[in-house]
C-alpha positions in Angstrom: 115.5 123.8 83.1 114.6 122.0 86.2 112.3 118.9 86.2 109.7 120.5 88.4 109.4 123.5 86.1 109.0 121.2 83.1 106.2 119.4 84.8 104.5 122.8 85.6 104.8 123.9 82.0 103.2 120.7 80.7 100.4 121.0 83.2 99.7 124.6 82.2 99.5 123.4 78.6 96.9 120.8 79.8 98.8 117.8 78.5 98.2 115.0 81.0 101.3 113.0 81.8 101.6 109.3 81.6 104.4 107.5 83.5 107.9 108.5 82.4 110.3 106.0 80.9 113.9 105.9 82.0 116.6 105.8 79.3 120.4 105.7 79.5 120.6 109.4 78.3 118.0 110.8 80.6 114.3 110.7 81.6 111.8 110.7 78.7 108.4 112.3 79.5 105.6 111.2 77.2 102.3 113.0 77.1 99.0 111.5 76.1 99.1 113.3 72.7 102.2 111.4 71.8 104.7 114.2 72.3 107.9 113.5 74.3 110.6 115.5 76.1 114.0 113.9 76.9 115.6 115.5 80.0 119.3 114.6 80.5 120.1 113.2 84.0 122.6 116.0 84.7 119.7 118.5 84.4 117.7 116.8 87.1 117.8 117.8 90.8 115.5 114.9 91.6 112.4 113.1 90.3 109.2 114.1 91.9 106.3 111.7 91.7 103.6 113.0 89.4 100.2 111.4 89.8 96.7 112.4 90.7 95.3 111.4 94.0 93.7 107.9 94.0 90.1 107.0 94.8 89.3 106.1 98.3 88.1 102.4 98.5 86.3 101.3 101.7 86.9 97.6 102.0 85.2 97.4 105.3 88.4 97.3 107.2 89.9 99.6 109.9 91.3 101.9 107.2 90.3 102.8 103.7 92.7 102.0 100.9 93.9 103.8 97.8 92.8 102.6 94.4 96.3 102.5 92.9 100.0 102.7 93.8 101.9 105.9 94.5 103.3 107.2 91.2 100.7 105.3 89.2 97.5 106.6 87.5 95.6 103.3 87.4 95.4 100.1 89.4 97.3 98.0 86.9 100.4 100.3 87.0 103.2 99.5 89.3 104.1 103.2 89.9 107.2 104.4 91.8 109.7 102.4 93.8 111.0 103.7 97.2 113.5 102.7 99.7 112.0 102.5 103.2 111.8 106.1 104.6 112.6 107.4 101.1 110.1 109.7 99.3 111.8 110.1 95.9 111.9 107.6 93.0 115.3 108.4 91.5 116.3 106.5 88.3 120.0 107.3 88.8 120.2 106.2 92.4 121.7 102.8 93.1 119.3 101.3 95.5 121.6 99.7 98.0 122.8 100.0 101.6 125.1 102.9 100.7 122.3 105.1 99.5 119.7 104.0 102.1 117.9 106.9 103.8 119.4 107.9 107.1 122.4 105.6 106.7 125.4 107.4 108.2 127.7 108.2 105.3 130.8 108.0 107.5 130.0 104.3 108.2 128.8 103.6 104.6 131.7 105.2 102.8 133.9 102.1 102.6 132.0 99.3 100.9 134.7 96.8 102.0 134.1 97.6 105.6 130.5 98.5 105.5 128.7 99.1 108.8 124.9 99.6 109.2 124.6 102.7 111.3 121.3 104.7 111.1 120.7 108.2 112.1 117.0 107.8 112.3 114.5 105.0 113.0 117.0 103.2 115.2 116.2 101.3 118.4 119.6 99.8 119.4 122.9 101.5 120.1 124.9 99.0 118.1 123.0 99.9 114.9 123.1 103.7 115.1 121.8 106.6 117.2 118.7 105.4 119.1 115.6 107.5 118.7 113.2 104.6 119.2 110.9 105.7 116.3 109.1 102.7 115.0 106.7 104.3 112.5 107.6 106.6 109.6 107.0 110.3 110.2 105.0 112.2 107.6 108.2 113.8 106.1 109.5 110.2 105.4 106.2 108.7 104.3 106.1 108.4 100.5 102.3 108.4 100.5 102.0 111.5 102.6 104.6 113.4 100.5 102.8 112.4 97.3 99.2 112.9 98.3 99.1 115.2 101.3 98.4 114.9 105.0 95.2 112.8 104.5 97.2 109.9 103.2 99.9 107.7 104.6 101.5 104.3 104.2 99.8 101.4 106.0 101.2 100.0 109.2 102.3 96.4 109.4 99.1 95.5 111.3 96.9 97.2 108.7 98.7 95.3 105.9 98.2 92.1 107.9 94.5 92.9 108.2 94.3 93.3 104.4 95.5 89.8 103.8 93.7 88.2 106.7 90.2 89.7 106.4 89.9 90.0 102.6 89.2 87.4 100.0 92.6 87.1 98.3 92.8 86.2 94.6 96.0 85.8 92.6 95.5 87.0 89.0 97.8 85.9 86.2 99.1 88.3 83.6 96.5 87.3 81.0 93.5 88.3 83.3 90.9 90.3 81.4 90.2 92.7 84.3 93.7 94.3 84.7 96.0 92.6 82.1 98.9 92.3 84.5 99.8 89.8 87.2 98.9 90.7 90.8 96.6 90.1 93.7 93.0 91.2 94.1 91.7 91.9 97.6 87.9 91.9 98.2 86.9 93.2 101.6 83.9 92.5 103.8 82.1 95.5 102.1 82.3 93.7 98.8 84.6 96.3 97.3 88.1 95.4 96.1 91.5 96.7 95.2 94.2 95.3 92.9 97.9 95.3 93.7 100.1 94.5 90.7 103.3 92.4 91.1 105.8 95.2 90.7 108.9 93.2 91.7 111.6 95.3 93.4 114.3 97.7 92.5 118.0 97.0 93.5 120.9 99.0 92.2 119.7 100.5 88.9 117.4 97.7 87.8 113.8 96.6 88.5 113.7 92.8 89.0 110.8 90.3 88.8 108.1 92.8 87.6 105.0 90.7 86.9 106.4 87.8 89.0 106.9 89.0 92.5 104.9 91.2 94.9 106.4 93.6 97.4 104.9 96.6 99.2 106.3 98.6 102.1 104.5 99.3 105.3 105.3 102.3 107.6 106.5 100.0 110.4 110.1 99.4 111.4 111.0 95.8 112.1 111.6 96.2 115.9 113.7 93.1 116.5 116.3 94.7 114.2 116.1 98.2 112.9 118.2 97.2 109.9 114.9 96.1 108.4 111.3 97.3 107.9 108.1 95.3 107.5 106.8 94.7 104.0 104.1 92.7 102.3 105.6 90.0 100.1 105.2 86.5 98.7 106.9 83.9 101.0 107.7 80.4 100.0 108.3 78.5 96.8 106.3 76.5 94.3 102.9 75.5 95.5 103.6 76.8 99.0 103.7 80.5 98.2 101.7 82.7 100.6 101.4 86.4 101.3 103.0 87.5 104.5 104.1 90.7 106.3 107.7 90.4 107.6 111.1 92.0 107.5 113.0 93.2 104.4 116.1 95.3 104.0 115.4 99.1 104.2 117.5 99.7 101.0 115.3 97.8 98.6 113.0 99.7 96.3 109.4 98.6 96.7 106.0 100.1 95.5 103.8 101.8 98.0 100.0 101.6 98.4 98.5 104.3 100.5 95.7 104.3 103.1 93.3 107.1 103.8 93.7 108.7 107.3 90.1 110.1 107.7 
C-alpha cells in the first residue's frame, strides 16, 4: 500500500495525524488516539508533507506570514526539512551534494571527482546550464506545493525585513509560551510569530535541533548559484546575530511560508 493511500484512509477514518517519527525499519505514523502504523521504507514512493494550512499572521510588513512551519501543526514544531528547490522531506535521502535538486547526475556520479553542475537555477556557465532564474518557481517552492498557490517561500528581502523591522526576542527552551528554543518576531502591528530552532539536516541526521536556527528563502545567492539565501544565526558566543546570507543548496532546512494575497 502506498503512503498517500494510507494517509487518505486515515483521513477518512477521521483520525487526525501528528508528525511522523522516523525509525530504522520504516516510517511510523502515530494518530492522536494513540494508534500507530509502521510503513517499511521499501513500500514508500516518497513522503508527502501532511499538515493543515497555517493561520495568516499580519505583522504589519510587506507580506503576511504563516503561523507555523511547513510540515508542522503548531508554532513550536520544527516541521519538515527541505533542500533548496526540494519539495519532499524524505527520511531515506542523504541530504548532500549528490542528491541536491537539479544537480546533474553525470557530474555528481563520482564523489571523488565531484563537480557542481546545475540544470536549473544557474546563472554562470561554469556551474551548469544558465537559465538565469533567481527565484524558486512554484513547482520547486515547498510552501506552494504544501499549501497551494496562495502561499510561497519568502524572498531574501522579505526575510531581511522580518529581522530588521520586527522586535526580535530569543527564547530559551524552558520558555513557558512555546517550550522550545527559538525566536519570536513581533511586528509593527503588535502581532507575532515564533520560529523554533530546528537545526538542519545533513546526510541522514538532524543536527543542532533546539540550538541552531536555519530557514530557507526562495532567493538564489546570485554571486554563486552553488548557494541560496537563508536566515541563520551568524557569529559565536555573545556576538551571535540573525542574518540572511548564502548556504549550500544541499542542506535540509525548515521552511516558513508567506501569504501571497
